[in-house]
ZADO-1210 file (C-alpha; in nm, 4 decimals, padded with zeros to 6 digits):
<atoms>
<atom x="07.4804" y="13.8829" z="09.6584" code="UNK" pos="1"/>
<atom x="07.7968" y="14.0986" z="09.6732" code="UNK" pos="2"/>
<atom x="07.8565" y="14.3015" z="09.3585" code="UNK" pos="3"/>
<atom x="08.0781" y="14.1220" z="09.1041" code="UNK" pos="4"/>
<atom x="08.0832" y="13.8105" z="09.3243" code="UNK" pos="5"/>
<atom x="08.3514" y="13.5556" z="09.2336" code="UNK" pos="6"/>
<atom x="08.3487" y="13.2381" z="09.4400" code="UNK" pos="7"/>
<atom x="08.6799" y="13.1335" z="09.5940" code="UNK" pos="8"/>
<atom x="08.7782" y="12.7672" z="09.6005" code="UNK" pos="9"/>
<atom x="08.6987" y="12.7649" z="09.9732" code="UNK" pos="10"/>
<atom x="08.3439" y="12.8898" z="09.9071" code="UNK" pos="11"/>
<atom x="08.3023" y="12.6283" z="09.6372" code="UNK" pos="12"/>
<atom x="08.4152" y="12.3583" z="09.8815" code="UNK" pos="13"/>
<atom x="08.1505" y="12.4812" z="10.1282" code="UNK" pos="14"/>
<atom x="07.8881" y="12.4618" z="09.8532" code="UNK" pos="15"/>
<atom x="07.9883" y="12.1045" z="09.7680" code="UNK" pos="16"/>
<atom x="07.9567" y="12.0106" z="10.1355" code="UNK" pos="17"/>
<atom x="07.6044" y="12.1532" z="10.1524" code="UNK" pos="18"/>
<atom x="07.5065" y="11.9586" z="09.8406" code="UNK" pos="19"/>
<atom x="07.6606" y="11.6450" z="09.9916" code="UNK" pos="20"/>
<atom x="07.4535" y="11.6787" z="10.3081" code="UNK" pos="21"/>
<atom x="07.1334" y="11.7103" z="10.1064" code="UNK" pos="22"/>
<atom x="07.2156" y="11.4239" z="09.8697" code="UNK" pos="23"/>
<atom x="07.3022" y="11.1930" z="10.1600" code="UNK" pos="24"/>
<atom x="06.9466" y="11.2486" z="10.2876" code="UNK" pos="25"/>
<atom x="06.7982" y="11.1975" z="09.9409" code="UNK" pos="26"/>
<atom x="06.6175" y="11.5319" z="09.9466" code="UNK" pos="27"/>
<atom x="06.5313" y="11.7379" z="09.6400" code="UNK" pos="28"/>
<atom x="06.6127" y="12.1077" z="09.6373" code="UNK" pos="29"/>
<atom x="06.2439" y="12.1834" z="09.6877" code="UNK" pos="30"/>
<atom x="06.2073" y="11.9443" z="09.9815" code="UNK" pos="31"/>
<atom x="06.5214" y="12.0706" z="10.1529" code="UNK" pos="32"/>
<atom x="06.4265" y="12.4333" z="10.0909" code="UNK" pos="33"/>
<atom x="06.0839" y="12.3833" z="10.2476" code="UNK" pos="34"/>
<atom x="06.2398" y="12.2292" z="10.5579" code="UNK" pos="35"/>
<atom x="06.4834" y="12.5129" z="10.6154" code="UNK" pos="36"/>
<atom x="06.2711" y="12.7982" z="10.4810" code="UNK" pos="37"/>
<atom x="06.4826" y="12.8759" z="10.1726" code="UNK" pos="38"/>
<atom x="06.3719" y="12.8893" z="09.8136" code="UNK" pos="39"/>
<atom x="06.5050" y="12.6050" z="09.6013" code="UNK" pos="40"/>
<atom x="06.6784" y="12.8705" z="09.3877" code="UNK" pos="41"/>
<atom x="06.8696" y="13.0089" z="09.6872" code="UNK" pos="42"/>
<atom x="06.9723" y="12.6622" z="09.7997" code="UNK" pos="43"/>
<atom x="07.0892" y="12.5728" z="09.4491" code="UNK" pos="44"/>
<atom x="07.2959" y="12.8930" z="09.4265" code="UNK" pos="45"/>
<atom x="07.4568" y="12.8188" z="09.7641" code="UNK" pos="46"/>
<atom x="07.5434" y="12.4620" z="09.6643" code="UNK" pos="47"/>
<atom x="07.6910" y="12.5750" z="09.3316" code="UNK" pos="48"/>
<atom x="07.8720" y="12.8731" z="09.4888" code="UNK" pos="49"/>
<atom x="07.6921" y="13.1175" z="09.2637" code="UNK" pos="50"/>
<atom x="07.6248" y="13.3197" z="09.5777" code="UNK" pos="51"/>
<atom x="07.8129" y="13.3088" z="09.9095" code="UNK" pos="52"/>
<atom x="07.6888" y="13.0800" z="10.1863" code="UNK" pos="53"/>
<atom x="07.6229" y="13.2879" z="10.4974" code="UNK" pos="54"/>
<atom x="07.7443" y="13.1147" z="10.8159" code="UNK" pos="55"/>
<atom x="07.3979" y="13.1392" z="10.9705" code="UNK" pos="56"/>
<atom x="07.2487" y="12.9646" z="10.6662" code="UNK" pos="57"/>
<atom x="07.5088" y="12.6875" z="10.6869" code="UNK" pos="58"/>
<atom x="07.4227" y="12.6493" z="11.0554" code="UNK" pos="59"/>
<atom x="07.0506" y="12.6253" z="10.9740" code="UNK" pos="60"/>
<atom x="07.1121" y="12.3576" z="10.7119" code="UNK" pos="61"/>
<atom x="07.3310" y="12.1592" z="10.9494" code="UNK" pos="62"/>
<atom x="07.0527" y="12.1676" z="11.2085" code="UNK" pos="63"/>
<atom x="06.7742" y="12.0755" z="10.9641" code="UNK" pos="64"/>
<atom x="06.9788" y="11.7951" z="10.8078" code="UNK" pos="65"/>
<atom x="07.0702" y="11.6685" z="11.1587" code="UNK" pos="66"/>
<atom x="07.4401" y="11.6797" z="11.0749" code="UNK" pos="67"/>
<atom x="07.6671" y="11.5934" z="11.3717" code="UNK" pos="68"/>
<atom x="07.7535" y="11.9154" z="11.5553" code="UNK" pos="69"/>
<atom x="08.1332" y="11.9044" z="11.5067" code="UNK" pos="70"/>
<atom x="08.0833" y="11.8534" z="11.1317" code="UNK" pos="71"/>
<atom x="07.8494" y="12.1464" z="11.0728" code="UNK" pos="72"/>
<atom x="08.0520" y="12.3667" z="11.3057" code="UNK" pos="73"/>
<atom x="08.3646" y="12.3011" z="11.0948" code="UNK" pos="74"/>
<atom x="08.1787" y="12.4069" z="10.7789" code="UNK" pos="75"/>
<atom x="08.0420" y="12.7170" z="10.9544" code="UNK" pos="76"/>
<atom x="08.4009" y="12.8128" z="11.0417" code="UNK" pos="77"/>
<atom x="08.4984" y="12.7782" z="10.6761" code="UNK" pos="78"/>
<atom x="08.2038" y="12.9916" z="10.5680" code="UNK" pos="79"/>
<atom x="08.2987" y="13.2550" z="10.8257" code="UNK" pos="80"/>
<atom x="08.6566" y="13.2587" z="10.7048" code="UNK" pos="81"/>
<atom x="08.5457" y="13.2796" z="10.3419" code="UNK" pos="82"/>
<atom x="08.3343" y="13.5809" z="10.4376" code="UNK" pos="83"/>
<atom x="08.6350" y="13.7468" z="10.6036" code="UNK" pos="84"/>
<atom x="08.8568" y="13.6722" z="10.3048" code="UNK" pos="85"/>
<atom x="08.6061" y="13.8364" z="10.0744" code="UNK" pos="86"/>
<atom x="08.5841" y="14.1530" z="10.2852" code="UNK" pos="87"/>
<atom x="08.9479" y="14.1861" z="10.3909" code="UNK" pos="88"/>
<atom x="09.1245" y="14.0522" z="10.0784" code="UNK" pos="89"/>
<atom x="09.3027" y="13.7832" z="10.2771" code="UNK" pos="90"/>
<atom x="09.4079" y="13.4792" z="10.0800" code="UNK" pos="91"/>
<atom x="09.4876" y="13.2166" z="10.3392" code="UNK" pos="92"/>
<atom x="09.2131" y="12.9569" z="10.3649" code="UNK" pos="93"/>
<atom x="09.1544" y="12.8179" z="10.7147" code="UNK" pos="94"/>
<atom x="09.1512" y="12.4400" z="10.7558" code="UNK" pos="95"/>
<atom x="09.1472" y="12.3941" z="10.3804" code="UNK" pos="96"/>
<atom x="09.3820" y="12.1542" z="10.2040" code="UNK" pos="97"/>
<atom x="09.4182" y="12.2542" z="09.8389" code="UNK" pos="98"/>
<atom x="09.5956" y="11.9285" z="09.7504" code="UNK" pos="99"/>
<atom x="09.3047" y="11.7257" z="09.8888" code="UNK" pos="100"/>
<atom x="09.0507" y="11.9445" z="09.7075" code="UNK" pos="101"/>
<atom x="09.2266" y="11.9539" z="09.3694" code="UNK" pos="102"/>
<atom x="09.0502" y="11.6461" z="09.2267" code="UNK" pos="103"/>
<atom x="08.7167" y="11.8219" z="09.2837" code="UNK" pos="104"/>
<atom x="08.8278" y="12.1155" z="09.0707" code="UNK" pos="105"/>
<atom x="08.9492" y="11.8797" z="08.7973" code="UNK" pos="106"/>
<atom x="08.6042" y="11.7243" z="08.7909" code="UNK" pos="107"/>
<atom x="08.4349" y="12.0672" z="08.7693" code="UNK" pos="108"/>
<atom x="08.6699" y="12.2288" z="08.5160" code="UNK" pos="109"/>
<atom x="08.6060" y="12.2720" z="08.1461" code="UNK" pos="110"/>
<atom x="08.9757" y="12.2929" z="08.0513" code="UNK" pos="111"/>
<atom x="09.3007" y="12.1903" z="08.2169" code="UNK" pos="112"/>
<atom x="09.6364" y="12.3278" z="08.1014" code="UNK" pos="113"/>
<atom x="09.9329" y="12.1507" z="08.2587" code="UNK" pos="114"/>
<atom x="10.3006" y="12.2358" z="08.2361" code="UNK" pos="115"/>
<atom x="10.5337" y="11.9880" z="08.4032" code="UNK" pos="116"/>
<atom x="10.9113" y="11.9846" z="08.4212" code="UNK" pos="117"/>
<atom x="11.0115" y="11.6311" z="08.5200" code="UNK" pos="118"/>
<atom x="10.7027" y="11.4095" z="08.5107" code="UNK" pos="119"/>
<atom x="10.4125" y="11.3180" z="08.2844" code="UNK" pos="120"/>
<atom x="10.1135" y="11.5365" z="08.3932" code="UNK" pos="121"/>
<atom x="09.9104" y="11.3615" z="08.6639" code="UNK" pos="122"/>
<atom x="09.5940" y="11.3219" z="08.4543" code="UNK" pos="123"/>
<atom x="09.7891" y="11.1425" z="08.1794" code="UNK" pos="124"/>
<atom x="09.9825" y="10.9042" z="08.4033" code="UNK" pos="125"/>
<atom x="09.9230" y="10.5307" z="08.4198" code="UNK" pos="126"/>
<atom x="09.8578" y="10.3886" z="08.7686" code="UNK" pos="127"/>
<atom x="10.1899" y="10.2052" z="08.7610" code="UNK" pos="128"/>
<atom x="10.3778" y="10.5242" z="08.6733" code="UNK" pos="129"/>
<atom x="10.2056" y="10.7144" z="08.9553" code="UNK" pos="130"/>
<atom x="10.2863" y="10.4410" z="09.2068" code="UNK" pos="131"/>
<atom x="10.6488" y="10.4408" z="09.0988" code="UNK" pos="132"/>
<atom x="10.6747" y="10.8177" z="09.1353" code="UNK" pos="133"/>
<atom x="10.5336" y="10.8052" z="09.4866" code="UNK" pos="134"/>
<atom x="10.6769" y="10.4752" z="09.6140" code="UNK" pos="135"/>
<atom x="10.9156" y="10.6588" z="09.8488" code="UNK" pos="136"/>
<atom x="10.6742" y="10.9435" z="09.9176" code="UNK" pos="137"/>
<atom x="10.3598" y="10.9974" z="10.1235" code="UNK" pos="138"/>
<atom x="10.0963" y="10.7311" z="10.0413" code="UNK" pos="139"/>
<atom x="09.8259" y="10.9928" z="10.0979" code="UNK" pos="140"/>
<atom x="09.9707" y="11.2005" z="09.8152" code="UNK" pos="141"/>
<atom x="09.9775" y="10.8906" z="09.5942" code="UNK" pos="142"/>
<atom x="09.6081" y="10.8338" z="09.6590" code="UNK" pos="143"/>
<atom x="09.5336" y="11.1975" z="09.5780" code="UNK" pos="144"/>
<atom x="09.7140" y="11.1752" z="09.2447" code="UNK" pos="145"/>
<atom x="09.5147" y="10.8626" z="09.1628" code="UNK" pos="146"/>
<atom x="09.1946" y="11.0504" z="09.2454" code="UNK" pos="147"/>
<atom x="09.2941" y="11.3353" z="09.0136" code="UNK" pos="148"/>
<atom x="09.3583" y="11.0895" z="08.7291" code="UNK" pos="149"/>
<atom x="09.0268" y="10.9142" z="08.7921" code="UNK" pos="150"/>
<atom x="08.8356" y="11.2441" z="08.8041" code="UNK" pos="151"/>
<atom x="08.9567" y="11.3143" z="08.4509" code="UNK" pos="152"/>
<atom x="08.9149" y="10.9596" z="08.3218" code="UNK" pos="153"/>
<atom x="08.5483" y="10.9477" z="08.4235" code="UNK" pos="154"/>
<atom x="08.4814" y="11.2412" z="08.1904" code="UNK" pos="155"/>
<atom x="08.6991" y="11.1368" z="07.8978" code="UNK" pos="156"/>
<atom x="08.4219" y="10.9835" z="07.6893" code="UNK" pos="157"/>
<atom x="08.1264" y="11.1552" z="07.8519" code="UNK" pos="158"/>
<atom x="07.8976" y="11.4301" z="07.7246" code="UNK" pos="159"/>
<atom x="08.1092" y="11.7005" z="07.8879" code="UNK" pos="160"/>
<atom x="08.4722" y="11.5872" z="07.8545" code="UNK" pos="161"/>
<atom x="08.7509" y="11.7872" z="08.0125" code="UNK" pos="162"/>
<atom x="08.9807" y="11.9473" z="07.7559" code="UNK" pos="163"/>
<atom x="09.3426" y="11.8736" z="07.8490" code="UNK" pos="164"/>
<atom x="09.6394" y="12.0618" z="07.7071" code="UNK" pos="165"/>
<atom x="09.9796" y="11.9442" z="07.8294" code="UNK" pos="166"/>
<atom x="10.3308" y="12.0730" z="07.7665" code="UNK" pos="167"/>
<atom x="10.6505" y="11.9238" z="07.9062" code="UNK" pos="168"/>
<atom x="11.0196" y="11.9004" z="07.8094" code="UNK" pos="169"/>
<atom x="11.1666" y="11.6093" z="07.6134" code="UNK" pos="170"/>
<atom x="11.3605" y="11.4956" z="07.9207" code="UNK" pos="171"/>
<atom x="11.0317" y="11.3709" z="08.0681" code="UNK" pos="172"/>
<atom x="11.0191" y="11.1084" z="07.7929" code="UNK" pos="173"/>
<atom x="11.3724" y="10.9889" z="07.8662" code="UNK" pos="174"/>
<atom x="11.3504" y="10.9652" z="08.2461" code="UNK" pos="175"/>
<atom x="11.2784" y="10.5991" z="08.3261" code="UNK" pos="176"/>
<atom x="11.0177" y="10.5909" z="08.6026" code="UNK" pos="177"/>
<atom x="10.9228" y="10.2582" z="08.7568" code="UNK" pos="178"/>
<atom x="11.1599" y="10.0536" z="08.5490" code="UNK" pos="179"/>
<atom x="11.1758" y="09.9797" z="08.1746" code="UNK" pos="180"/>
<atom x="10.8392" y="09.8061" z="08.1364" code="UNK" pos="181"/>
<atom x="10.6436" y="10.0646" z="08.3337" code="UNK" pos="182"/>
<atom x="10.8015" y="10.3487" z="08.1394" code="UNK" pos="183"/>
<atom x="10.7348" y="10.1921" z="07.8026" code="UNK" pos="184"/>
<atom x="10.3712" y="10.1321" z="07.9020" code="UNK" pos="185"/>
<atom x="10.3478" y="10.4982" z="08.0027" code="UNK" pos="186"/>
<atom x="10.4835" y="10.6164" z="07.6681" code="UNK" pos="187"/>
<atom x="10.2429" y="10.3935" z="07.4768" code="UNK" pos="188"/>
<atom x="09.9541" y="10.5193" z="07.6888" code="UNK" pos="189"/>
<atom x="10.0616" y="10.8765" z="07.6175" code="UNK" pos="190"/>
<atom x="10.0645" y="10.8055" z="07.2438" code="UNK" pos="191"/>
<atom x="09.7166" y="10.6554" z="07.2592" code="UNK" pos="192"/>
<atom x="09.5584" y="10.9242" z="07.4727" code="UNK" pos="193"/>
<atom x="09.7206" y="11.2105" z="07.2788" code="UNK" pos="194"/>
<atom x="09.5088" y="11.1166" z="06.9769" code="UNK" pos="195"/>
<atom x="09.1856" y="11.1761" z="07.1686" code="UNK" pos="196"/>
<atom x="09.0089" y="11.4878" z="07.0308" code="UNK" pos="197"/>
<atom x="09.0021" y="11.6584" z="07.3720" code="UNK" pos="198"/>
<atom x="09.3697" y="11.5988" z="07.4502" code="UNK" pos="199"/>
<atom x="09.6683" y="11.7957" z="07.3216" code="UNK" pos="200"/>
<atom x="10.0228" y="11.6939" z="07.4126" code="UNK" pos="201"/>
<atom x="10.3229" y="11.9052" z="07.3137" code="UNK" pos="202"/>
<atom x="10.6878" y="11.8407" z="07.3878" code="UNK" pos="203"/>
<atom x="10.9586" y="12.1042" z="07.4232" code="UNK" pos="204"/>
<atom x="11.2611" y="11.9488" z="07.2441" code="UNK" pos="205"/>
<atom x="11.6123" y="11.9494" z="07.3829" code="UNK" pos="206"/>
<atom x="11.7216" y="12.1966" z="07.1152" code="UNK" pos="207"/>
<atom x="11.4793" y="12.4653" z="07.2325" code="UNK" pos="208"/>
<atom x="11.7165" y="12.5781" z="07.5046" code="UNK" pos="209"/>
<atom x="11.5699" y="12.7897" z="07.7842" code="UNK" pos="210"/>
<atom x="11.1912" y="12.8217" z="07.7836" code="UNK" pos="211"/>
<atom x="10.9199" y="13.0152" z="07.9748" code="UNK" pos="212"/>
<atom x="10.8411" y="12.9018" z="08.3319" code="UNK" pos="213"/>
<atom x="11.1457" y="12.6741" z="08.3299" code="UNK" pos="214"/>
<atom x="11.1601" y="12.4861" z="08.6593" code="UNK" pos="215"/>
<atom x="10.8165" y="12.6105" z="08.7667" code="UNK" pos="216"/>
<atom x="10.5413" y="12.3559" z="08.6912" code="UNK" pos="217"/>
<atom x="10.1795" y="12.4650" z="08.7203" code="UNK" pos="218"/>
<atom x="09.8278" y="12.3585" z="08.6291" code="UNK" pos="219"/>
<atom x="09.5682" y="12.6091" z="08.5108" code="UNK" pos="220"/>
<atom x="09.1967" y="12.5282" z="08.5328" code="UNK" pos="221"/>
<atom x="08.9097" y="12.7036" z="08.3531" code="UNK" pos="222"/>
<atom x="08.5450" y="12.6680" z="08.4578" code="UNK" pos="223"/>
<atom x="08.2114" y="12.6998" z="08.2790" code="UNK" pos="224"/>
<atom x="08.0440" y="12.9330" z="08.5322" code="UNK" pos="225"/>
<atom x="08.0968" y="13.3076" z="08.4983" code="UNK" pos="226"/>
<atom x="08.1230" y="13.3363" z="08.8770" code="UNK" pos="227"/>
<atom x="08.4175" y="13.0950" z="08.8902" code="UNK" pos="228"/>
<atom x="08.7502" y="13.2497" z="08.7959" code="UNK" pos="229"/>
<atom x="09.0412" y="13.0515" z="08.6541" code="UNK" pos="230"/>
<atom x="09.2548" y="12.8809" z="08.9195" code="UNK" pos="231"/>
<atom x="09.6252" y="12.8017" z="08.9003" code="UNK" pos="232"/>
<atom x="09.7417" y="12.5061" z="09.1077" code="UNK" pos="233"/>
<atom x="10.1011" y="12.4788" z="09.2294" code="UNK" pos="234"/>
<atom x="10.2330" y="12.1797" z="09.4207" code="UNK" pos="235"/>
<atom x="10.5494" y="12.0710" z="09.5978" code="UNK" pos="236"/>
<atom x="10.6055" y="11.7644" z="09.8142" code="UNK" pos="237"/>
<atom x="10.5160" y="11.9892" z="10.1104" code="UNK" pos="238"/>
<atom x="10.1779" y="12.1229" z="10.0026" code="UNK" pos="239"/>
<atom x="09.9478" y="12.2258" z="09.7222" code="UNK" pos="240"/>
<atom x="09.8447" y="12.5867" z="09.6724" code="UNK" pos="241"/>
<atom x="09.5733" y="12.7616" z="09.4727" code="UNK" pos="242"/>
<atom x="09.6384" y="13.0957" z="09.3032" code="UNK" pos="243"/>
<atom x="09.3128" y="13.2777" z="09.2280" code="UNK" pos="244"/>
<atom x="09.4184" y="13.6371" z="09.1639" code="UNK" pos="245"/>
<atom x="09.3110" y="13.7054" z="08.8002" code="UNK" pos="246"/>
<atom x="09.6310" y="13.9016" z="08.7334" code="UNK" pos="247"/>
<atom x="09.8445" y="13.6056" z="08.8385" code="UNK" pos="248"/>
<atom x="09.6365" y="13.3413" z="08.6600" code="UNK" pos="249"/>
<atom x="09.6585" y="13.5510" z="08.3437" code="UNK" pos="250"/>
<atom x="10.0376" y="13.5453" z="08.3791" code="UNK" pos="251"/>
<atom x="10.0171" y="13.1648" z="08.3929" code="UNK" pos="252"/>
<atom x="09.7987" y="13.1649" z="08.0819" code="UNK" pos="253"/>
<atom x="10.0498" y="13.3825" z="07.8958" code="UNK" pos="254"/>
<atom x="10.3391" y="13.1566" z="07.9987" code="UNK" pos="255"/>
<atom x="10.1475" y="12.8520" z="07.8807" code="UNK" pos="256"/>
<atom x="10.0731" y="13.0128" z="07.5459" code="UNK" pos="257"/>
<atom x="10.4430" y="13.0919" z="07.5036" code="UNK" pos="258"/>
<atom x="10.5302" y="12.7312" z="07.5871" code="UNK" pos="259"/>
<atom x="10.2845" y="12.6034" z="07.3263" code="UNK" pos="260"/>
<atom x="10.4396" y="12.8292" z="07.0632" code="UNK" pos="261"/>
<atom x="10.7905" y="12.7087" z="07.1478" code="UNK" pos="262"/>
<atom x="10.7066" y="12.3377" z="07.1740" code="UNK" pos="263"/>
<atom x="10.6677" y="12.0975" z="06.8851" code="UNK" pos="264"/>
<atom x="10.3146" y="12.0835" z="06.7499" code="UNK" pos="265"/>
<atom x="10.0982" y="11.7869" z="06.8621" code="UNK" pos="266"/>
<atom x="10.1785" y="11.5818" z="06.5505" code="UNK" pos="267"/>
<atom x="10.5535" y="11.6313" z="06.5804" code="UNK" pos="268"/>
<atom x="10.5302" y="11.5665" z="06.9539" code="UNK" pos="269"/>
<atom x="10.3531" y="11.2364" z="06.8904" code="UNK" pos="270"/>
<atom x="10.6361" y="11.1372" z="06.6568" code="UNK" pos="271"/>
<atom x="10.8911" y="11.2205" z="06.9273" code="UNK" pos="272"/>
<atom x="10.6993" y="11.0166" z="07.1850" code="UNK" pos="273"/>
<atom x="10.6863" y="10.7235" z="06.9395" code="UNK" pos="274"/>
<atom x="11.0596" y="10.7614" z="06.8797" code="UNK" pos="275"/>
<atom x="11.1270" y="10.7538" z="07.2540" code="UNK" pos="276"/>
<atom x="10.9113" y="10.4414" z="07.2883" code="UNK" pos="277"/>
<atom x="11.0949" y="10.2713" z="07.0004" code="UNK" pos="278"/>
<atom x="11.4332" y="10.3648" z="07.1420" code="UNK" pos="279"/>
<atom x="11.3289" y="10.2303" z="07.4789" code="UNK" pos="280"/>
<atom x="11.2658" y="09.8900" z="07.3194" code="UNK" pos="281"/>
<atom x="11.6145" y="09.8936" z="07.1688" code="UNK" pos="282"/>
<atom x="11.7806" y="09.9845" z="07.4968" code="UNK" pos="283"/>
<atom x="11.6186" y="09.7229" z="07.7128" code="UNK" pos="284"/>
<atom x="11.2681" y="09.8538" z="07.7872" code="UNK" pos="285"/>
<atom x="11.0606" y="09.5442" z="07.7249" code="UNK" pos="286"/>
</atoms>
């Protein structure tokens, strides 16, 4: 294993693919390892991206698992590129769609810190709100947002829930998305979910003026494994992008901390959300 190995998101995607192949064939780590000539420990480390997956090893697994040739060849290409990235410090993943992969990282993360500027964070949206946001956009992106929300929801009441910390400006509460009824339902859902012990919602009030990272939404993900660095996720309507450089993700963490200090505390934020919901009833949101 390379010294001070830190798996990139591309390497982690390769590991998930290897695990998927094995699970589809209902093989244990021991059974699969015996077939390919690996120890179960090595195979487990490859699948969990605790060590890099050598292209030749990916090729061997594809052959042993009888994976269709084009499929294993595509994963070998990713493993080769990941190897080049690690040795040449490139940061442009080949044939890798960060937006499509993001839900996987949400499922694997231990903490998610989201700062949005004009929308409720994706994991806290209701399906109706999401559909309204994307009704004139790409349906593929709509489906991806739904997958992100579901990845979080499946863990909400489990043994290993994802900690969610969200900060957004007050204007998000006032922007009517999907019509009056949909928006009121979203505000009520936000009130309910914000009282969950693993969820923290803070609102930056109008009176705060300018604030850190203004106009630059981002999501920061932390992971339980030492080999997996924090990842910042940035998205526009064009594409999603991962930022994995520790210096840059630390800058995101510092910005988020500054936002939390400037925003109302969770209790005051809940009161503001309730106020917005009540006002919406008085102004026609039924």
